[in-house]
Every structure is written in C-alpha cells, then in structure tokens.
N, C-alpha and C positions, 0 to 999 in steps of 0.2 A: 346351236349356239350362233348368235348373230355375228356379223363381221366386227362390230365394235367390241363385243365381248371377246371374240377371238384375238383381236389386236391388243386388248388389255391383258389377256393371259400371256401373250407373247412378250409384251413389255415386262411383265412381272418375272417371266422366265429369264429374260436377259439379266436382270439384276440379281435374282436369287441363284440361278445356276451358273451363269458365265462370270459375273463380277464377284459375288460372294464365295461361291464354291470353286471357282477357277476351272470350270468344265468348259473349256474353249471349243470342244468338239460340237457343243450345242449350237455354236454360231453357224455351222453348216446348214442347220435346219431353219434358223430364224433370220439370217441376214441375206439379203439379195446380193447377187454377184456384183451389181453396179452400185451398191450402197455407198453413202457418204457419211463419214463420222467427222463432223465439224468440231468435235470436242477433243480430238486426239492431241497428244503432246506435240505433234508437229504442226498443229493448227488446222488440221483437216486431212483426213486419210480416206482413200477410196477402197471399196471392196472389203471382203472379209479379212484380208490381211491387215488392213488398217484398224479394224476392231480388235484383232488379236494383239497388235502392237499396243493399242491403247490400254487394254485390260492387263496385258503383261506388265507394262510400265506401272500401272496403278497398283497392282498386287505386289510389285517389288518395292515401290515407294511407301506403301502403307501396309505394314504387317498386320495380319488378322483382319483385313478389310471386310466390313460388312456393309452392304447396300440394302436398306430396308425401305420398301415402297410403303408410303403412308397414305397415299390417295392417288386416284387417277381421274382424269376427265377425258372422255372419248367422244368423238364425233366424226362420222364418215371415215376418212383414211388417216386420221390423226389421233394421237394419245398424248396428253400432257401428264407427266408423272412427277409427283412430289415425293421426294425420297430423302433419306438420311444416310450419310456415310459416317462410319466410325472406324477407328483403328489407331495404330501407333506409327508415327512418322519415322521411316527408315531411310528415305531418299528425299531429294528436293521436291517440294510441293509448292506451287505458285511462287517460286523464287525463294522460299524459305529453306535454308539448309537443314539437313537432317538433325532432329532434336531429340528423338526418342520419346517424345511426348504423345500421350493419347489425346485424340481430338474427336469432336463430333461436329458435323456440318450439315446444313440443309441445302438441297439442290432442287431445281425444277428442270426437267428435260422435256423437249418436244420430239416426238417420234412420228414419222410418216411411214405408212405401210402401203405395200402393193402385193396383192395375192397372199396375204398373211405373213409377209416377210418385211423386215425393216429395210427401208430404202434411204431414209434420212434421219440423222440423229444429231441433236444439239443439246447442250446442257448449260444452265446458268447456275453455277455454284455460289455459295456465300463465301467468296474468296476472302473478304476482309475478316469475317468472323473466324474462319479457319486459320488464316495467317496470324491473327491476334493470339489464338490459342497456342500456336507453334512457337511464337517468338516472345511470349510474355515472360 
C-alpha cells in the first residue's frame, strides 16, 4: 500500500471508528503525540487528549452521531476528506441550543500525516446549513 493509500485508510478509520463508533482507544494508533486538532470545541487542542476531548464533546452533543466519508483526495502527506455528519442534537452545536432535532451536514477536513499518523486536523463544516436545520 502506498503512503497516500495508507493515509486515506487512516483518515477513514478516524471517522468510522473514533467518531462514529466512539472507539477512542484507536486514537493511540492513529494520532501523533504532538498532533494539533484545530477544530476542537476550545478552538484548538494539542495531542491525543485534544482529539479525545473533541470527539467526546461531539458524541455528547449529537446523539447517534455518524460521520460518513463520501470522498477523499490525497497527495503526499495530506488528505482532504469530504464527509457527512448526521445525528440528533442533544447539546449546543455552533451556538444553537439543544433542540432534539435530527440534522445532516456536509464537512470538508484537511488532515496532514507524518509516519502514518495524523499530525494536523482542521474541518470546515457547513455551519449555516446545520444551524438552519437546528433552529428552523
């Protein structure tokens, strides 16, 4: 398997196992010690603990959350991931108070890798589309 194929597989594993299934122990295998999560609820978290905090928050705010990878683009040490998030809002999301509403949103993430592990993570979600669903 090439490096770009390996990086794609790790990116998919992040969404399928860690985010959707809540298997946080997988982060020990796929997140570098010095990784940065620029998408976390505190606006940027360092290390695996930051990723654990981000996913724990997401899974508590969105009941039954699923993160489905719909496409990836990989080159050298970077993977761009197009993915869909779905679930029921139980906590504050993008400033919207808990509504109990089901929503679906599109996101694009950029992930940089080193030695097969994630070292930088950032996401651009469709905040407006999601908030409109939660507050309509």
